[in-house]
DOFI-387568 format. One line per field, with one value per residue: x, y, z of N, C-alpha, C in turn; residue in three letters. Coordinates in nm, 4 decimals. Example, Ala and Ser with C-alpha at 12.3 -4.5 7.8 and 13.67 -1.06 7.14 Angstrom:
REM residues 2
n_east: [1.3190	1.2850]
n_north: [-0.5690	-0.2250]
n_up: [0.7800	0.7080]
ca_east: [1.2300	1.3670]
ca_north: [-0.4500	-0.1060]
ca_up: [0.7800	0.7140]
c_east: [1.3200	1.2900]
c_north: [-0.3300	0.0030]
c_up: [0.7800	0.7870]
rest: [ALA	SER]
//
This chain:
REM residues 66
n_east: [0.5182	0.4666	0.2087	0.1424	0.0445	-0.0588	-0.1406	-0.2373	-0.1678	-0.2842	-0.1251	-0.0358	0.1312	0.2254	0.4957	0.6862	0.8159	0.9074	0.8315	0.5026	0.5216	0.5738	0.2984	0.1452	0.1779	0.1481	-0.0404	-0.1990	-0.0718	-0.2679	-0.5161	-0.3708	-0.2242	0.1507	0.3307	0.5654	0.7069	0.7545	0.6892	0.7644	0.5706	0.5179	0.6131	0.4368	0.3605	0.1899	0.1781	0.2191	0.1649	0.4281	0.5258	0.5901	0.3457	0.2025	0.3148	0.3050	0.2761	0.2604	0.2185	0.2679	0.2573	0.3546	0.2077	0.1862	-0.0532	-0.2076]
n_north: [-2.5117	-2.2638	-2.0455	-1.8144	-1.5383	-1.2346	-0.9080	-0.6259	-0.2551	0.0413	0.3653	0.7039	1.0528	1.3389	1.4382	1.2300	0.8866	0.7464	0.7971	0.7108	0.5047	0.3799	0.5234	0.3400	0.1134	0.1589	0.1780	-0.0236	-0.2643	-0.1626	-0.3571	-0.5569	-0.8764	-0.9748	-0.9344	-0.9565	-0.8225	-0.6310	-0.4926	-0.2687	-0.2723	0.0125	0.2581	0.6394	0.9521	1.2968	1.6018	1.9219	2.2267	2.2703	2.1035	1.8308	1.7545	1.4728	1.2052	0.8908	0.5848	0.1648	-0.1350	-0.4229	-0.6065	-0.8921	-1.0820	-1.3420	-1.6107	-1.7207]
n_up: [0.4455	0.3062	0.1675	-0.0665	-0.1324	-0.4335	-0.4537	-0.6414	-0.6336	-0.6190	-0.5476	-0.5067	-0.4592	-0.4194	-0.3611	-0.4126	-0.5961	-0.4238	-0.1608	-0.2334	-0.2907	-0.0105	0.1326	0.0195	0.1162	0.3764	0.4425	0.2784	0.5300	0.7688	0.6962	0.5814	0.6769	0.7550	0.4936	0.3002	0.0888	-0.1789	-0.5071	-0.7737	-1.0176	-1.2141	-1.2942	-1.2643	-1.3763	-1.2846	-1.4731	-1.4880	-1.5665	-1.6158	-1.4843	-1.2486	-1.1487	-0.9389	-0.8447	-0.9140	-0.9242	-0.8893	-0.7998	-0.6820	-0.4189	-0.1963	-0.0117	0.2916	0.3816	0.6337]
ca_east: [0.4826	0.4434	0.1803	0.2142	-0.0600	0.0043	-0.2385	-0.1956	-0.2168	-0.2451	-0.0398	0.0427	0.2044	0.3302	0.6374	0.8206	0.7106	0.9714	0.6761	0.3799	0.5541	0.5776	0.1722	0.0835	0.2935	0.1007	-0.2505	-0.2075	0.0055	-0.3742	-0.5528	-0.2783	-0.0171	0.2565	0.3771	0.7063	0.7888	0.6598	0.7614	0.7078	0.5649	0.4831	0.5656	0.4391	0.3303	0.0988	0.1846	0.0968	0.1975	0.5508	0.6168	0.5437	0.2278	0.1769	0.4083	0.2237	0.2724	0.1086	0.2260	0.2567	0.2500	0.3331	0.1967	0.1665	-0.1547	-0.2028]
ca_north: [-2.5171	-2.1939	-1.9907	-1.5459	-1.4712	-1.1723	-0.8339	-0.4993	-0.1463	0.2327	0.4741	0.8199	1.1227	1.5356	1.4340	1.1531	0.7733	0.6726	0.8510	0.6454	0.3798	0.3850	0.5398	0.2029	-0.0476	0.2029	0.1753	-0.1812	-0.3472	-0.1931	-0.4826	-0.7352	-0.9034	-1.0827	-0.8195	-0.9866	-0.7845	-0.4968	-0.5144	-0.1577	-0.2822	0.0733	0.4775	0.7427	1.1611	1.3663	1.7147	2.0517	2.4090	2.2347	2.1122	1.7215	1.7749	1.4074	1.0829	0.7706	0.4262	0.0350	-0.2057	-0.5227	-0.6518	-0.9849	-1.1271	-1.4838	-1.6497	-1.7890]
ca_up: [0.3217	0.3187	0.0420	-0.0609	-0.2628	-0.4435	-0.4629	-0.6929	-0.5492	-0.7313	-0.4836	-0.5632	-0.3837	-0.4613	-0.2557	-0.4472	-0.6415	-0.2619	-0.0817	-0.2736	-0.2490	0.1638	0.1383	-0.0146	0.2467	0.5379	0.4181	0.2967	0.6118	0.8216	0.7284	0.5391	0.7120	0.6980	0.3753	0.2318	0.0002	-0.2772	-0.6729	-0.7707	-1.1437	-1.2735	-1.1945	-1.3966	-1.2465	-1.3816	-1.5088	-1.4491	-1.5257	-1.7503	-1.3284	-1.2284	-0.9918	-0.8532	-0.8676	-0.9173	-0.8866	-0.9285	-0.6774	-0.6137	-0.2651	-0.1994	0.1409	0.3668	0.3902	0.7601]
c_east: [0.4442	0.3624	0.1082	0.1015	-0.0195	-0.1299	-0.2146	-0.2055	-0.1425	-0.2392	-0.0450	0.0628	0.2280	0.4218	0.7292	0.8036	0.7525	0.8515	0.5649	0.4139	0.4740	0.4045	0.1317	0.1244	0.2585	-0.0015	-0.2494	-0.1573	-0.1671	-0.4355	-0.4872	-0.2159	0.0005	0.3164	0.5040	0.8005	0.6819	0.7449	0.6884	0.6834	0.5717	0.4909	0.4960	0.4451	0.2287	0.1451	0.1224	0.1850	0.3528	0.6323	0.5587	0.4330	0.1591	0.2103	0.2978	0.2816	0.2424	0.1999	0.2072	0.3014	0.2078	0.3155	0.2338	0.1030	-0.1622	-0.2506]
c_north: [-2.3739	-2.0942	-1.8362	-1.5957	-1.2523	-1.0352	-0.6975	-0.3651	-0.0422	0.3143	0.5862	0.9552	1.3009	1.5345	1.3702	1.0148	0.7478	0.7183	0.8014	0.5344	0.3448	0.4656	0.4205	0.0882	-0.0063	0.1556	0.0232	-0.2717	-0.2966	-0.3348	-0.5871	-0.7639	-0.9890	-1.0486	-0.8960	-0.8787	-0.6700	-0.4925	-0.3505	-0.1974	-0.1458	0.1769	0.5388	0.8678	1.2269	1.5306	1.8814	2.2172	2.3940	2.1955	1.9325	1.7570	1.6003	1.2680	0.9693	0.6374	0.3351	-0.0100	-0.3414	-0.5828	-0.8348	-1.0615	-1.3150	-1.5444	-1.7276	-1.9175]
c_up: [0.3197	0.1329	0.0449	-0.1679	-0.2702	-0.4637	-0.5616	-0.6574	-0.6679	-0.5879	-0.5440	-0.4441	-0.4402	-0.3979	-0.3889	-0.5020	-0.5081	-0.1867	-0.0961	-0.2464	-0.1200	0.2011	0.1547	0.0425	0.3460	0.4952	0.4278	0.4163	0.7059	0.7944	0.5966	0.6149	0.6576	0.5568	0.4028	0.1472	-0.1481	-0.4167	-0.7124	-0.9227	-1.2800	-1.2065	-1.3430	-1.2923	-1.3845	-1.3693	-1.5318	-1.4503	-1.6498	-1.5408	-1.3158	-1.0916	-0.8561	-0.9377	-0.8501	-0.9160	-0.8866	-0.8866	-0.6903	-0.5191	-0.2889	-0.0603	0.2195	0.3648	0.5178	0.7399]
rest: [MET	SER	VAL	LEU	LYS	VAL	ILE	GLU	VAL	LEU	SER	SER	SER	GLU	VAL	SER	TRP	GLU	GLU	ALA	THR	GLN	LYS	ALA	ILE	SER	LYS	ALA	SER	LYS	SER	VAL	LYS	HIS	ILE	ARG	SER	VAL	TYR	VAL	GLN	GLU	GLN	SER	ALA	ALA	VAL	LYS	ASP	GLY	LYS	ILE	SER	GLU	TYR	ARG	VAL	ASN	LEU	LYS	ILE	THR	PHE	GLU	LEU	GLU]
//
């Protein structure tokens, strides 16, 4: 039987929501092992001068405890 844990992570990117998500997973995987899935809970963006200046994501990362 495996036991899973969920953590909430916030990330941002100047390029896209996809890149913000990938940055969060890459950073989390340096200290969290056995990541099983990611759930994008919320997406938002900052706007400057009528254009999107930053893409933001709120993620839930699920991983297996050893």
